N, C-alpha and C positions, 0 to 999 in steps of 0.2 A: 817526798812530793807525789810521783806517779809510780804506780806499782810495776809497770812494765817499761823497759827502756830498750833502745836500740843505740849501740856504740857505733860511733862514725869517727874513725881515727884517720884524719887526713893531713896529719902534720908533716909528712914527707912529700906531700904533693905541692906543685906549684900552680899558682893561679893560671887560669879560671877553674881549674878541676875541682878544688874543695867546694866552690859555689855549686858546680853543676852536680857533684856527689849529694850534697844536702838537699838540693832541690828534688833530686830523684828520689831521695829518702822520704822526704815529706809527702810525696804522692802515695806513698804506701803506708803512711802512719796511720794507725787505727786510733779511734777515739779511746782515751785512757792511756795511750802510749806517749812516750816523749823520745827524743833523740838527745843523746849525750855526745856532743861534737868535740873532739879534740883538735887544736889547730894552733899554728905557730904565731899567728898574728891576730889581732882584733879584726874580725871581717865586717868592717864599717858598711859595706855594700849590701850585706845580708840583711840587716835590720829593717830598713825600709820595705823589703820585699816580704819579710816575716809579717810585719804589721798589715800591710796591704791584703795579705792573703789569709788573714785570721789567726795568726799564730803569736804566742807569747814567747819571752825568752828570759834567761837569767845568765849573766856572764860573770865570770870570775877568772882572775889571773892565778895560775897555779904557782907552787914553789918552784918550779923548774923554768918559769918564765913564759910557758905556754898558756893558751885559753881554752877554758872549758865552758862550753855553751849548752845549756839546757833548752830544748825547744819542745813546745807542746801547743795543741789546739787551745785557743783561747777560751773556748766555750767549756773545756774541762775544769 
């Protein structure tokens, strides 16, 4: 998908810290980069924020039951 990525592993954090961490990482995301977020639960509250702020995402459930979310600028 994107050539450069930022890994954000928030699986051990309790809400709302995962959301806070990903929003902080989004502020630093350059064009052409993506965030690969690993989290224990599907972050339903994150998706409307991403859409509102011009980001696209792809979510998949891993073999371990965690979620992997790729996030990138929609314009990329």
